[in-house]
C-alpha positions in Angstrom: 6.8 12.2 -11.6 4.2 13.2 -14.3 2.4 16.4 -13.5 -1.3 17.1 -13.9 -1.6 20.1 -16.2 -4.7 19.7 -18.4 -8.0 19.5 -16.6 -9.7 18.6 -13.3 -13.3 17.5 -13.6 -15.8 17.2 -10.8 -18.9 15.1 -11.3 -21.5 16.3 -8.8 -24.8 14.9 -7.7 -27.5 16.5 -5.5 -27.6 13.2 -3.4 -25.5 10.2 -2.9 -27.9 8.0 -4.8 -26.8 9.8 -8.0 -30.4 10.2 -9.2 -30.3 14.0 -9.6 -27.6 16.5 -10.7 -26.5 19.2 -8.3 -28.4 22.5 -9.2 -26.1 24.6 -11.3 -27.5 27.9 -9.9 -26.6 26.9 -6.4 -23.2 25.6 -7.3 -21.8 28.3 -9.6 -20.9 30.9 -7.0 -19.5 28.4 -4.5 -17.0 26.8 -6.9 -15.8 30.0 -8.5 -15.4 31.8 -5.2 -13.7 28.9 -3.4 -11.3 28.1 -6.3 -10.2 31.8 -6.6 -9.7 32.3 -2.9 -7.6 29.1 -2.4 -4.1 29.8 -1.2 -2.9 26.3 -0.1 0.1 26.5 -2.4 2.7 29.2 -3.0 1.8 32.6 -4.4 2.7 31.7 -8.0 0.3 28.7 -8.0 -2.4 30.7 -6.3 -2.0 33.4 -8.9 -2.4 30.8 -11.7 -5.6 29.5 -10.1 -7.0 33.0 -9.9 -6.0 33.7 -13.5 -7.7 30.6 -14.8 -10.8 31.2 -12.7 -12.7 32.7 -15.6 -12.1 29.5 -17.6 -14.1 27.3 -15.1 -17.0 25.7 -17.0 -20.1 24.3 -15.2 -22.6 22.3 -17.3 -25.1 19.5 -17.0 -24.0 16.3 -18.7 -25.7 13.0 -19.6 -23.2 10.2 -19.5 -22.8 6.5 -19.0 -20.9 5.4 -15.9 -20.2 1.7 -15.4 -23.0 0.8 -17.8 -25.7 3.0 -16.3 -27.0 6.3 -17.6 -26.5 9.3 -15.3 -27.2 13.0 -15.4 -24.8 15.1 -13.3 -23.4 18.5 -13.0 -19.8 18.7 -14.3 -17.3 21.3 -13.2 -14.2 21.6 -15.5 -11.2 23.5 -14.1 -7.9 24.2 -15.9 -5.0 23.1 -13.7 -1.5 24.5 -13.4 1.4 22.0 -13.5 1.4 20.1 -10.2 2.9 17.0 -8.8 0.3 14.2 -8.9 0.8 13.3 -5.2 0.7 17.0 -4.2 -2.5 17.5 -6.1 -4.1 14.4 -4.5 -3.2 15.6 -1.0 -4.7 19.0 -1.8 -7.9 17.4 -3.0 -8.1 15.2 0.0 -8.2 18.1 2.5 -11.6 19.2 3.9 -13.3 21.1 1.1 -16.8 19.6 1.3 -19.9 21.7 1.1 -23.2 20.3 2.5 -25.0 18.5 -0.2 -22.1 18.0 -2.6 -21.4 14.4 -3.4 -19.2 13.4 -6.3 -15.8 12.5 -7.6 -12.8 14.3 -8.9 -11.1 13.1 -12.1 -7.6 14.2 -13.0 -6.1 14.1 -16.5 -2.5 14.6 -17.6 -1.4 16.8 -20.5 -2.0 14.0 -23.0 -5.6 13.6 -21.9 -5.0 10.2 -20.2 -7.0 9.6 -17.0 -4.5 9.8 -14.1 -6.8 9.2 -11.1 -10.3 9.4 -9.7 -10.7 10.4 -6.1 -14.0 10.4 -4.2 -14.0 12.3 -0.9 -16.6 12.2 1.9 -15.9 14.3 5.0 -17.8 14.2 8.3 -17.6 16.0 11.7 -19.3 15.3 15.0 -19.4 18.1 17.5 -15.7 19.0 16.8 -14.7 15.9 18.8 -14.8 13.3 16.0 -13.6 14.1 12.5 -12.9 11.7 9.6 -12.4 11.3 5.9 -13.2 8.4 3.5 -11.3 8.5 0.2 -11.6 6.3 -2.8 -9.0 6.3 -5.6 -8.5 4.7 -8.9 -5.2 5.2 -10.7 -4.1 4.0 -14.2 -0.4 4.0 -15.2 0.1 3.8 -18.9 3.2 3.4 -21.2 5.2 1.2 -18.9 8.9 0.8 -20.0 9.4 -2.8 -21.2 11.1 -4.7 -24.1 9.7 -5.1 -27.6 10.9 -7.8 -30.0 12.3 -6.7 -33.4 13.0 -8.6 -36.6 15.9 -11.1 -36.7 17.6 -9.0 -39.4 18.4 -6.3 -36.9 21.6 -6.3 -34.9 19.7 -6.5 -31.6 16.8 -8.8 -30.7 14.7 -6.3 -28.7 14.4 -2.5 -27.9 12.9 -0.6 -25.0 9.4 0.7 -25.6 6.3 2.1 -23.7 4.1 -1.0 -23.5 1.3 -2.1 -21.1 -0.5 -0.5 -18.2 -1.5 -1.2 -14.6 -4.3 0.1 -12.5 -4.7 0.6 -8.7 -7.9 1.0 -6.7 -8.3 1.5 -3.0 -10.0 3.2 -0.1 -8.6 5.0 2.9 -10.4 5.9 6.1 -9.0 8.5 8.5 -10.5 9.2 11.9 -9.4 11.7 14.6 -11.0 11.7 18.0 -10.5 14.2 20.9 -11.1 11.7 23.7 -10.4 14.0 26.6 -10.3 17.7 26.5 -9.6 19.3 29.9 -7.5 22.4 30.9 -4.6 20.3 32.2 -5.1 17.0 30.3 -5.8 16.2 26.7 -5.9 12.9 24.8 -6.2 12.7 21.0 -6.3 9.6 18.8 -5.6 9.4 15.0 -6.5 6.2 13.1 -5.8 5.5 9.5 -6.9 2.4 7.7 -6.2 1.7 4.0 -6.9 -1.0 1.5 -5.7 -1.2 -2.1 -5.4 -3.6 -5.0 -2.9 -3.4 -7.9 -3.3 -5.4 -11.1 -2.4 -5.4 -14.8 -4.8 -3.6 -17.0 -3.0 -4.3 -20.3 0.0 -6.6 -20.7 3.0 -6.1 -23.0 1.8 -7.8 -26.2 5.3 -9.2 -26.8 5.3 -11.0 -23.5 4.7 -14.8 -23.7 2.6 -15.7 -20.7 2.9 -19.0 -18.9 -0.1 -21.4 -18.9 -1.1 -20.3 -15.4 -0.9 -16.6 -16.0 -3.6 -14.2 -17.1 -3.8 -10.8 -18.8 -5.2 -9.0 -15.7 -3.3 -10.8 -12.9 -2.7 -9.0 -9.6 0.7 -7.4 -9.0 3.0 -8.4 -6.1 2.3 -12.1 -6.4 4.4 -15.3 -6.7 3.5 -18.4 -8.6 4.3 -21.9 -7.5 3.1 -25.2 -6.2 0.8 -26.0 -3.3 2.2 -28.4 -0.6 0.8 -30.8 1.9 3.5 -31.2 4.5 6.3 -33.9 4.2 6.2 -37.4 2.7 6.3 -39.9 5.5 7.8 -43.4 5.6 5.7 -45.9 3.7 3.9 -43.2 1.9 4.1 -42.9 -1.9 3.0 -40.1 -4.3 1.8 -40.8 -7.8 3.9 -38.1 -9.4 7.2 -39.4 -8.0 7.4 -43.0 -6.8 11.1 -42.5 -5.8 10.5 -39.5 -3.6 12.4 -40.0 -0.3 10.6 -39.7 3.1 11.0 -36.3 4.5 10.7 -34.6 1.1 8.2 -31.8 0.5 4.9 -33.2 -0.7 3.6 -31.3 -3.8 -0.1 -31.2 -4.4 -1.2 -32.4 -7.9 -3.9 -29.7 -8.3 -5.3 -31.0 -11.6 -5.0 -34.6 -10.5 -3.4 -35.8 -13.8 -0.7 -37.8 -12.1 2.2 -35.5 -12.8 3.6 -32.2 -11.6 4.0 -29.4 -14.2 3.1 -25.8 -14.9 -0.6 -26.7 -15.0 -0.4 -27.3 -11.2 1.0 -23.8 -10.4 -1.1 -21.3 -8.7 -0.7 -18.1 -6.7 1.2 -19.0 -3.5 2.3 -15.6 -2.1 0.9 -12.1 -2.2 3.2 -9.5 -0.6 0.7 -6.7 -0.8 -1.2 -6.3 2.5 -5.0 -6.5 2.6 -5.1 -3.8 5.2 -2.6 -1.2 6.5 -3.0 0.6 9.8 -1.7 3.7 11.4 -2.6 4.4 15.1 -1.4 7.4 17.0 -2.2 8.5 20.5 -1.1 11.8 21.9 -1.4 12.7 25.6 -0.7 16.1 27.1 -0.6 16.7 30.9 0.5 20.1 32.1 4.0 20.5 30.6 4.4 16.8 29.7 3.5 15.2 26.3 3.6 11.6 25.3 3.0 10.2 21.8 2.8 6.5 20.8 2.6 5.6 17.1 1.7 2.1 16.0 1.6 0.9 12.4 0.9 -2.4 10.9 0.1 -4.4 7.8 -2.3 -7.4 7.7 -3.1 -10.1 5.2 0.3 -10.0 3.5 2.7 -13.0 2.9 6.4 -13.3 2.7 8.6 -16.0 1.2 11.1 -16.9 3.9 14.2 -17.0 1.8 16.5 -16.8 4.8 15.1 -20.0 6.4 15.2 -21.8 3.1 18.7 -20.7 2.3 20.1 -21.7 5.7 18.5 -25.2 5.4 19.4 -26.0 1.8 21.3 -29.2 1.1 24.5 -27.4 -0.1 25.0 -25.9 3.4 24.7 -29.3 5.0 27.2 -30.9 2.5 29.9 -28.3 3.0 29.5 -27.7 6.8 28.5 -24.0 6.3 26.6 -22.1 8.9 23.0 -23.3 9.2 19.9 -22.2 11.1 19.1 -23.7 14.5 15.8 -24.8 12.8 18.0 -27.7 11.4 17.3 -29.4 14.7 13.7 -29.9 13.6 14.5 -31.4 10.2 13.0 -34.7 9.2 15.3 -37.7 9.8 14.9 -41.4 10.4 15.2 -40.7 14.1 13.0 -37.5 14.0 10.0 -38.5 11.9 8.0 -35.7 13.3 10.5 -33.1 12.0 8.9 -29.9 10.7 11.4 -29.2 7.9 12.6 -31.2 4.8 15.2 -34.0 5.1 18.0 -32.0 3.3 17.9 -33.9 0.0 17.6 -31.7 -3.0 14.4 -31.8 -5.1 13.5 -29.8 -8.2 10.4 -28.4 -6.5 12.2 -27.2 -3.4 12.2 -23.4 -4.2 9.0 -23.2 -6.1 6.4 -24.1 -3.5 4.4 -22.5 -0.7 6.3 -24.5 1.9 8.4 -21.5 2.8 5.6 -18.9 2.5 4.5 -17.4 5.9 1.9 -15.0 7.1 3.9 -11.7 7.5 1.2 -9.6 9.2 2.6 -7.4 12.0 1.9 -4.6 14.4 4.9 -2.4 15.3 5.4 0.3 17.9 7.2 2.6 15.5 7.6 5.7 17.7 7.4 6.6 21.4 8.1 10.1 22.3 8.1 11.6 25.8 8.7 15.4 26.2 8.7 18.1 28.7 8.3 21.8 27.8 9.6 24.4 30.2 7.3 27.2 31.3 7.9 30.3 29.1 9.2 32.2 32.2 11.6 29.5 33.3 14.7 30.7 31.4 15.1 34.4 30.5 15.8 34.9 26.8 14.1 31.7 25.6 10.6 31.7 24.2 10.4 27.9 23.9 12.4 25.0 25.3 11.4 21.4 25.1 13.3 18.3 26.1 12.4 14.9 24.7 13.2 11.2 24.6 12.4 9.4 21.3 12.4 5.6 20.9 11.9 3.8 17.6 10.9 0.2 16.8 10.5 -0.8 20.5 8.7 -4.0 19.6 6.9 -5.9 16.8 4.0 -8.3 17.2 4.1 -11.0 14.4 3.9 -14.7 13.7 6.6 -14.4 11.0 9.5 -16.6 12.0 12.2 -14.6 10.1 14.2 -11.6 11.3 11.7 -8.9 10.3 8.4 -9.2 8.4 9.1 -5.9 6.6 12.7 -6.2 5.4 13.7 -9.9 5.8 15.4 -11.2 2.7 18.5 -13.5 3.0 19.2 -12.3 6.5 18.9 -8.5 5.7 19.2 -6.1 8.6 15.9 -5.6 10.5 14.5 -2.3 11.5 16.8 -1.1 14.2 15.7 -0.2 17.7 17.1 3.3 18.5 16.9 5.8 21.4 17.6 9.5 21.2 17.6 12.5 23.5 17.0 16.0 22.1 16.1 19.5 22.9 14.1 22.1 20.9 15.0 25.7 21.7 13.5 29.0 20.3 15.1 32.2 21.4 
């Protein structure tokens, strides 16, 4: 993974409205002292930070941001080589000072912008703490194919072409709901939303008529459908279509089905991801329940489509029990197609389903022996851990996370263990 080694810049305002820069006189000592005293990483990294402390530059800058003119205080800090994820995690920890509002911009060794991370921290009487983080990341020089002249022995070569960008926001909240000598209850909640899209396409890629230069990532193109064709019903684009066939929607109403009727039919990226953990402690017992989920995502149910395709019916292969609800002349209310092949069968939203889910990922129950229970042991804890106990979803396939041609789902497992410290 590319490291961040050139520069970290902080744009700081006195207030959230961005109308005034943060006073340099008030900021200078805080930044220099805090940066030099930081020891979150190993000794070598901490030494580099201290060594570079004298190179920290603080200045007032007039600049244009998103089309508007701003005056802000800029702090420029030379950075040692760090993993981008590691650096982002470090920045995301609680380093806020009262009155500091801004954003951190990371650059790699080539000067390309790697990410922007805006952090707001808040605390309420030490019982409620939270963080709101905004990020913007650009990935340049994607590996792709570039066409070469016909006089070369190969038609294409690999090259660094195109770029993508990701934006998102993450909200973290920790609450200490009950704090008593013998009973404690703590809740951790994480909500995240992000969007990925193309920033610049490979100029050698020929786009289809329905594609654009800045399309979202994680999408599938295809035709919209409107149920099944019923007896006595005709469609303009195929007068010979058999009853029980998938009814394709003629989006541009030109009397035919072609690429001009294709649209986005599936987006596998969730609109919202959730992590929800509750920890209970009562005397020597502890109980932890961790839920996580994804909402607003879609999945193409290849498994169902594959086990209902015409070839399986023709050769008496294994088929899904859903075949009992296929459209036939004696079952005209059938939910699934009649089993006759059509050229639009695998390029429509007929098999796309809502794949939102909420899963109980971990349940852990433990008991810690009193320190005086066993001589020679300073710590002894027995625990039972259960994973993937249940999943709440409307997805009809095997698993909304991993289903693809009957892939194995997340396994339900149980384990017993003991932690001992002598």
